[in-house]
Structure formats: C-alpha cells, structure tokens
PDB file as gemmi writes it, atoms N, CA and C in Angstrom:
CRYST1    1.000    1.000    1.000  90.00  90.00  90.00 P 1                      
ATOM      1  N   MET A   1       5.750   7.835  -9.467  1.00  0.00           N  
ATOM      2  CA  MET A   1       4.887   7.951  -8.306  1.00  0.00           C  
ATOM      3  C   MET A   1       4.314   6.572  -7.966  1.00  0.00           C  
ATOM      4  N   THR A   2       4.448   6.179  -6.715  1.00  0.00           N  
ATOM      5  CA  THR A   2       3.958   4.899  -6.251  1.00  0.00           C  
ATOM      6  C   THR A   2       2.485   5.013  -5.883  1.00  0.00           C  
ATOM      7  N   LYS A   3       1.694   4.061  -6.373  1.00  0.00           N  
ATOM      8  CA  LYS A   3       0.287   4.029  -5.981  1.00  0.00           C  
ATOM      9  C   LYS A   3       0.179   3.375  -4.618  1.00  0.00           C  
ATOM     10  N   ARG A   4      -0.571   4.008  -3.753  1.00  0.00           N  
ATOM     11  CA  ARG A   4      -0.780   3.459  -2.424  1.00  0.00           C  
ATOM     12  C   ARG A   4      -2.264   3.323  -2.170  1.00  0.00           C  
ATOM     13  N   LYS A   5      -2.619   2.244  -1.528  1.00  0.00           N  
ATOM     14  CA  LYS A   5      -4.009   2.003  -1.189  1.00  0.00           C  
ATOM     15  C   LYS A   5      -4.211   2.370   0.271  1.00  0.00           C  
ATOM     16  N   LEU A   6      -5.266   3.097   0.546  1.00  0.00           N  
ATOM     17  CA  LEU A   6      -5.627   3.442   1.911  1.00  0.00           C  
ATOM     18  C   LEU A   6      -6.833   2.618   2.319  1.00  0.00           C  
ATOM     19  N   VAL A   7      -6.863   2.228   3.582  1.00  0.00           N  
ATOM     20  CA  VAL A   7      -7.992   1.454   4.092  1.00  0.00           C  
ATOM     21  C   VAL A   7      -8.593   2.180   5.293  1.00  0.00           C  
ATOM     22  N   THR A   8      -9.894   2.082   5.417  1.00  0.00           N  
ATOM     23  CA  THR A   8     -10.601   2.716   6.526  1.00  0.00           C  
ATOM     24  C   THR A   8     -10.569   1.822   7.760  1.00  0.00           C  
ATOM     25  N   ARG A   9     -11.040   2.364   8.866  1.00  0.00           N  
ATOM     26  CA  ARG A   9     -11.119   1.571  10.094  1.00  0.00           C  
ATOM     27  C   ARG A   9     -12.048   0.377   9.893  1.00  0.00           C  
ATOM     28  N   LYS A  10     -13.141   0.613   9.182  1.00  0.00           N  
ATOM     29  CA  LYS A  10     -14.088  -0.467   8.921  1.00  0.00           C  
ATOM     30  C   LYS A  10     -13.424  -1.578   8.104  1.00  0.00           C  
ATOM     31  N   GLN A  11     -12.599  -1.206   7.132  1.00  0.00           N  
ATOM     32  CA  GLN A  11     -11.894  -2.191   6.311  1.00  0.00           C  
ATOM     33  C   GLN A  11     -10.870  -2.977   7.126  1.00  0.00           C  
ATOM     34  N   LEU A  12     -10.304  -2.353   8.165  1.00  0.00           N  
ATOM     35  CA  LEU A  12      -9.376  -3.087   9.026  1.00  0.00           C  
ATOM     36  C   LEU A  12     -10.067  -4.328   9.576  1.00  0.00           C  
ATOM     37  N   ARG A  13     -11.323  -4.161   9.984  1.00  0.00           N  
ATOM     38  CA  ARG A  13     -12.086  -5.274  10.549  1.00  0.00           C  
ATOM     39  C   ARG A  13     -12.588  -6.219   9.464  1.00  0.00           C  
ATOM     40  N   LEU A  14     -13.218  -5.667   8.442  1.00  0.00           N  
ATOM     41  CA  LEU A  14     -13.861  -6.502   7.425  1.00  0.00           C  
ATOM     42  C   LEU A  14     -12.877  -7.173   6.467  1.00  0.00           C  
ATOM     43  N   ASP A  15     -11.900  -6.420   5.973  1.00  0.00           N  
ATOM     44  CA  ASP A  15     -10.981  -6.943   4.961  1.00  0.00           C  
ATOM     45  C   ASP A  15      -9.749  -7.624   5.545  1.00  0.00           C  
ATOM     46  N   TYR A  16      -9.302  -7.154   6.710  1.00  0.00           N  
ATOM     47  CA  TYR A  16      -8.072  -7.692   7.286  1.00  0.00           C  
ATOM     48  C   TYR A  16      -8.303  -8.534   8.534  1.00  0.00           C  
ATOM     49  N   GLY A  17      -9.529  -8.563   9.021  1.00  0.00           N  
ATOM     50  CA  GLY A  17      -9.844  -9.395  10.184  1.00  0.00           C  
ATOM     51  C   GLY A  17      -9.266  -8.893  11.492  1.00  0.00           C  
ATOM     52  N   ILE A  18      -8.975  -7.605  11.583  1.00  0.00           N  
ATOM     53  CA  ILE A  18      -8.433  -7.033  12.813  1.00  0.00           C  
ATOM     54  C   ILE A  18      -9.618  -6.688  13.721  1.00  0.00           C  
ATOM     55  N   PRO A  19      -9.788  -7.422  14.823  1.00  0.00           N  
ATOM     56  CA  PRO A  19     -10.990  -7.279  15.647  1.00  0.00           C  
ATOM     57  C   PRO A  19     -10.944  -6.163  16.683  1.00  0.00           C  
ATOM     58  N   TYR A  20      -9.914  -5.344  16.694  1.00  0.00           N  
ATOM     59  CA  TYR A  20      -9.743  -4.335  17.730  1.00  0.00           C  
ATOM     60  C   TYR A  20     -10.725  -3.175  17.580  1.00  0.00           C  
ATOM     61  N   SER A  21     -11.081  -2.580  18.711  1.00  0.00           N  
ATOM     62  CA  SER A  21     -11.916  -1.384  18.691  1.00  0.00           C  
ATOM     63  C   SER A  21     -11.088  -0.193  18.210  1.00  0.00           C  
ATOM     64  N   ILE A  22     -11.782   0.859  17.850  1.00  0.00           N  
ATOM     65  CA  ILE A  22     -11.115   2.087  17.405  1.00  0.00           C  
ATOM     66  C   ILE A  22     -10.210   2.624  18.507  1.00  0.00           C  
ATOM     67  N   VAL A  23     -10.684   2.571  19.736  1.00  0.00           N  
ATOM     68  CA  VAL A  23      -9.918   3.072  20.875  1.00  0.00           C  
ATOM     69  C   VAL A  23      -8.641   2.250  21.069  1.00  0.00           C  
ATOM     70  N   HIS A  24      -8.747   0.940  20.968  1.00  0.00           N  
ATOM     71  CA  HIS A  24      -7.560   0.096  21.146  1.00  0.00           C  
ATOM     72  C   HIS A  24      -6.553   0.322  20.017  1.00  0.00           C  
ATOM     73  N   ILE A  25      -7.034   0.445  18.801  1.00  0.00           N  
ATOM     74  CA  ILE A  25      -6.128   0.730  17.678  1.00  0.00           C  
ATOM     75  C   ILE A  25      -5.383   2.039  17.934  1.00  0.00           C  
ATOM     76  N   ARG A  26      -6.097   3.036  18.423  1.00  0.00           N  
ATOM     77  CA  ARG A  26      -5.453   4.328  18.708  1.00  0.00           C  
ATOM     78  C   ARG A  26      -4.387   4.174  19.780  1.00  0.00           C  
ATOM     79  N   ARG A  27      -4.687   3.407  20.827  1.00  0.00           N  
ATOM     80  CA  ARG A  27      -3.685   3.166  21.883  1.00  0.00           C  
ATOM     81  C   ARG A  27      -2.431   2.521  21.308  1.00  0.00           C  
ATOM     82  N   LEU A  28      -2.627   1.522  20.449  1.00  0.00           N  
ATOM     83  CA  LEU A  28      -1.485   0.853  19.830  1.00  0.00           C  
ATOM     84  C   LEU A  28      -0.695   1.825  18.956  1.00  0.00           C  
ATOM     85  N   GLU A  29      -1.394   2.669  18.218  1.00  0.00           N  
ATOM     86  CA  GLU A  29      -0.714   3.681  17.386  1.00  0.00           C  
ATOM     87  C   GLU A  29       0.171   4.588  18.243  1.00  0.00           C  
ATOM     88  N   LEU A  30      -0.379   5.053  19.334  1.00  0.00           N  
ATOM     89  CA  LEU A  30       0.325   6.015  20.182  1.00  0.00           C  
ATOM     90  C   LEU A  30       1.609   5.460  20.786  1.00  0.00           C  
ATOM     91  N   VAL A  31       1.681   4.139  20.958  1.00  0.00           N  
ATOM     92  CA  VAL A  31       2.905   3.538  21.505  1.00  0.00           C  
ATOM     93  C   VAL A  31       3.750   2.874  20.418  1.00  0.00           C  
ATOM     94  N   GLY A  32       3.402   3.128  19.153  1.00  0.00           N  
ATOM     95  CA  GLY A  32       4.204   2.629  18.037  1.00  0.00           C  
ATOM     96  C   GLY A  32       4.021   1.156  17.731  1.00  0.00           C  
ATOM     97  N   GLN A  33       2.888   0.567  18.143  1.00  0.00           N  
ATOM     98  CA  GLN A  33       2.666  -0.853  17.912  1.00  0.00           C  
ATOM     99  C   GLN A  33       1.639  -1.126  16.816  1.00  0.00           C  
ATOM    100  N   PHE A  34       1.228  -0.097  16.098  1.00  0.00           N  
ATOM    101  CA  PHE A  34       0.309  -0.228  14.970  1.00  0.00           C  
ATOM    102  C   PHE A  34       0.629   0.912  14.015  1.00  0.00           C  
ATOM    103  N   PRO A  35       0.465   0.713  12.710  1.00  0.00           N  
ATOM    104  CA  PRO A  35       0.769   1.785  11.763  1.00  0.00           C  
ATOM    105  C   PRO A  35      -0.002   3.067  12.062  1.00  0.00           C  
ATOM    106  N   SER A  36       0.646   4.180  11.861  1.00  0.00           N  
ATOM    107  CA  SER A  36       0.018   5.481  12.104  1.00  0.00           C  
ATOM    108  C   SER A  36      -1.022   5.794  11.051  1.00  0.00           C  
ATOM    109  N   ARG A  37      -2.066   6.448  11.497  1.00  0.00           N  
ATOM    110  CA  ARG A  37      -3.147   6.846  10.595  1.00  0.00           C  
ATOM    111  C   ARG A  37      -2.732   7.990   9.684  1.00  0.00           C  
ATOM    112  N   VAL A  38      -3.463   8.127   8.599  1.00  0.00           N  
ATOM    113  CA  VAL A  38      -3.303   9.249   7.667  1.00  0.00           C  
ATOM    114  C   VAL A  38      -4.558  10.091   7.822  1.00  0.00           C  
ATOM    115  N   GLN A  39      -4.398  11.344   8.190  1.00  0.00           N  
ATOM    116  CA  GLN A  39      -5.542  12.237   8.365  1.00  0.00           C  
ATOM    117  C   GLN A  39      -6.002  12.712   6.993  1.00  0.00           C  
ATOM    118  N   LEU A  40      -7.203  12.322   6.601  1.00  0.00           N  
ATOM    119  CA  LEU A  40      -7.733  12.689   5.290  1.00  0.00           C  
ATOM    120  C   LEU A  40      -8.583  13.949   5.352  1.00  0.00           C  
ATOM    121  N   GLY A  41      -9.171  14.186   6.459  1.00  0.00           N  
ATOM    122  CA  GLY A  41     -10.031  15.350   6.662  1.00  0.00           C  
ATOM    123  C   GLY A  41     -10.196  15.555   8.145  1.00  0.00           C  
ATOM    124  N   GLN A  42     -11.038  16.491   8.503  1.00  0.00           N  
ATOM    125  CA  GLN A  42     -11.215  16.807   9.911  1.00  0.00           C  
ATOM    126  C   GLN A  42     -11.734  15.602  10.706  1.00  0.00           C  
ATOM    127  N   CYS A  43     -12.599  14.811  10.114  1.00  0.00           N  
ATOM    128  CA  CYS A  43     -13.197  13.677  10.821  1.00  0.00           C  
ATOM    129  C   CYS A  43     -12.988  12.357  10.095  1.00  0.00           C  
ATOM    130  N   ARG A  44     -11.962  12.265   9.276  1.00  0.00           N  
ATOM    131  CA  ARG A  44     -11.762  11.045   8.477  1.00  0.00           C  
ATOM    132  C   ARG A  44     -10.299  10.650   8.482  1.00  0.00           C  
ATOM    133  N   VAL A  45     -10.042   9.370   8.823  1.00  0.00           N  
ATOM    134  CA  VAL A  45      -8.681   8.843   8.794  1.00  0.00           C  
ATOM    135  C   VAL A  45      -8.673   7.531   8.017  1.00  0.00           C  
ATOM    136  N   ALA A  46      -7.495   7.142   7.598  1.00  0.00           N  
ATOM    137  CA  ALA A  46      -7.304   5.864   6.918  1.00  0.00           C  
ATOM    138  C   ALA A  46      -5.893   5.383   7.250  1.00  0.00           C  
ATOM    139  N   TYR A  47      -5.602   4.178   6.811  1.00  0.00           N  
ATOM    140  CA  TYR A  47      -4.297   3.568   7.065  1.00  0.00           C  
ATOM    141  C   TYR A  47      -3.723   3.105   5.738  1.00  0.00           C  
ATOM    142  N   VAL A  48      -2.412   3.129   5.615  1.00  0.00           N  
ATOM    143  CA  VAL A  48      -1.754   2.658   4.404  1.00  0.00           C  
ATOM    144  C   VAL A  48      -1.817   1.126   4.417  1.00  0.00           C  
ATOM    145  N   ALA A  49      -2.448   0.564   3.396  1.00  0.00           N  
ATOM    146  CA  ALA A  49      -2.689  -0.884   3.338  1.00  0.00           C  
ATOM    147  C   ALA A  49      -1.385  -1.673   3.461  1.00  0.00           C  
ATOM    148  N   GLU A  50      -0.354  -1.234   2.786  1.00  0.00           N  
ATOM    149  CA  GLU A  50       0.936  -1.941   2.826  1.00  0.00           C  
ATOM    150  C   GLU A  50       1.490  -2.009   4.248  1.00  0.00           C  
ATOM    151  N   GLU A  51       1.353  -0.925   5.002  1.00  0.00           N  
ATOM    152  CA  GLU A  51       1.840  -0.905   6.385  1.00  0.00           C  
ATOM    153  C   GLU A  51       1.014  -1.841   7.270  1.00  0.00           C  
ATOM    154  N   VAL A  52      -0.292  -1.885   7.052  1.00  0.00           N  
ATOM    155  CA  VAL A  52      -1.164  -2.787   7.812  1.00  0.00           C  
ATOM    156  C   VAL A  52      -0.790  -4.235   7.497  1.00  0.00           C  
ATOM    157  N   GLU A  53      -0.559  -4.531   6.223  1.00  0.00           N  
ATOM    158  CA  GLU A  53      -0.185  -5.886   5.818  1.00  0.00           C  
ATOM    159  C   GLU A  53       1.152  -6.291   6.425  1.00  0.00           C  
ATOM    160  N   GLU A  54       2.104  -5.368   6.484  1.00  0.00           N  
ATOM    161  CA  GLU A  54       3.397  -5.653   7.128  1.00  0.00           C  
ATOM    162  C   GLU A  54       3.200  -5.932   8.615  1.00  0.00           C  
ATOM    163  N   TRP A  55       2.330  -5.161   9.255  1.00  0.00           N  
ATOM    164  CA  TRP A  55       2.034  -5.361  10.672  1.00  0.00           C  
ATOM    165  C   TRP A  55       1.457  -6.756  10.907  1.00  0.00           C  
ATOM    166  N   ILE A  56       0.536  -7.166  10.042  1.00  0.00           N  
ATOM    167  CA  ILE A  56      -0.067  -8.495  10.148  1.00  0.00           C  
ATOM    168  C   ILE A  56       1.002  -9.577   9.971  1.00  0.00           C  
ATOM    169  N   GLU A  57       1.870  -9.419   8.976  1.00  0.00           N  
ATOM    170  CA  GLU A  57       2.935 -10.404   8.733  1.00  0.00           C  
ATOM    171  C   GLU A  57       3.853 -10.536   9.945  1.00  0.00           C  
ATOM    172  N   LYS A  58       4.152  -9.419  10.599  1.00  0.00           N  
ATOM    173  CA  LYS A  58       4.990  -9.469  11.800  1.00  0.00           C  
ATOM    174  C   LYS A  58       4.294 -10.235  12.920  1.00  0.00           C  
ATOM    175  N   ARG A  59       2.987 -10.053  13.070  1.00  0.00           N  
ATOM    176  CA  ARG A  59       2.220 -10.783  14.094  1.00  0.00           C  
ATOM    177  C   ARG A  59       2.263 -12.279  13.806  1.00  0.00           C  
ATOM    178  N   ILE A  60       2.108 -12.636  12.533  1.00  0.00           N  
ATOM    179  CA  ILE A  60       2.144 -14.053  12.149  1.00  0.00           C  
ATOM    180  C   ILE A  60       3.524 -14.639  12.419  1.00  0.00           C  
ATOM    181  N   ALA A  61       4.569 -13.919  12.055  1.00  0.00           N  
ATOM    182  CA  ALA A  61       5.940 -14.404  12.256  1.00  0.00           C  
ATOM    183  C   ALA A  61       6.271 -14.545  13.738  1.00  0.00           C  
ATOM    184  N   ALA A  62       5.695 -13.695  14.575  1.00  0.00           N  
ATOM    185  CA  ALA A  62       6.026 -13.704  16.001  1.00  0.00           C  
ATOM    186  C   ALA A  62       5.240 -14.747  16.786  1.00  0.00           C  
ATOM    187  N   ARG A  63       4.274 -15.387  16.181  1.00  0.00           N  
ATOM    188  CA  ARG A  63       3.408 -16.294  16.953  1.00  0.00           C  
ATOM    189  C   ARG A  63       4.161 -17.501  17.500  1.00  0.00           C  
ATOM    190  N   GLY A  64       5.236 -17.906  16.871  1.00  0.00           N  
ATOM    191  CA  GLY A  64       6.002 -19.047  17.367  1.00  0.00           C  
ATOM    192  C   GLY A  64       7.069 -18.672  18.371  1.00  0.00           C  
ATOM    193  N   THR A  65       7.253 -17.376  18.625  1.00  0.00           N  
ATOM    194  CA  THR A  65       8.317 -16.932  19.512  1.00  0.00           C  
ATOM    195  C   THR A  65       7.810 -16.484  20.865  1.00  0.00           C  
ATOM    196  N   SER A  66       6.555 -16.719  21.163  1.00  0.00           N  
ATOM    197  CA  SER A  66       5.956 -16.299  22.420  1.00  0.00           C  
ATOM    198  C   SER A  66       6.589 -17.045  23.586  1.00  0.00           C  
ATOM    199  N   THR A  67       6.759 -16.349  24.697  1.00  0.00           N  
ATOM    200  CA  THR A  67       7.294 -16.974  25.902  1.00  0.00           C  
ATOM    201  C   THR A  67       6.177 -17.400  26.840  1.00  0.00           C  
ATOM    202  N   VAL A  68       4.938 -17.176  26.415  1.00  0.00           N  
ATOM    203  CA  VAL A  68       3.780 -17.573  27.229  1.00  0.00           C  
ATOM    204  C   VAL A  68       3.582 -19.076  27.087  1.00  0.00           C  
ATOM    205  N   PRO A  69       3.496 -19.801  28.198  1.00  0.00           N  
ATOM    206  CA  PRO A  69       3.290 -21.248  28.108  1.00  0.00           C  
ATOM    207  C   PRO A  69       1.929 -21.574  27.493  1.00  0.00           C  
ATOM    208  N   SER A  70       1.865 -22.656  26.723  1.00  0.00           N  
ATOM    209  CA  SER A  70       0.589 -23.023  26.114  1.00  0.00           C  
ATOM    210  C   SER A  70      -0.165 -24.031  26.932  1.00  0.00           C  
TER     211      SER A  70                                                      
END                                                                             
C-alpha cells in the first residue's frame, strides 16, 4: 500500500505558494487544468500532494515555452 499525503486548500497557499482563490482552483479543476479534489466529508476536501507537486513542476517547465512576448 502506497502512503499518500493529502493537502488542504489552506496548505495549497501556505505550503505550496499557490495564490489562487478557492473559486479559481475549482474552475481550473473543472476544465482539467488542476488536480481533482478528494472529497473527505460533506464539507471537507483535500488534494493529493504528489499530484499538486507534479502540477507545479509542469508550470515551472512550461515557463520558457510561452508565446507571450516579454
């Protein structure tokens, strides 16, 4: 059995530096641009830390491939 770490929305901001609002994160989830949440209870969700870290790594890797002029 693989141990997995779950992170809360608050940890996304504090531990991972993701400055997005809850609403924006949800929008990104719905279009497949952010890892999907794990429903822990009726009013509680979390995210798989490994998936969030992979998402961050992809953002870092893509920063040099932007077509937006600097």
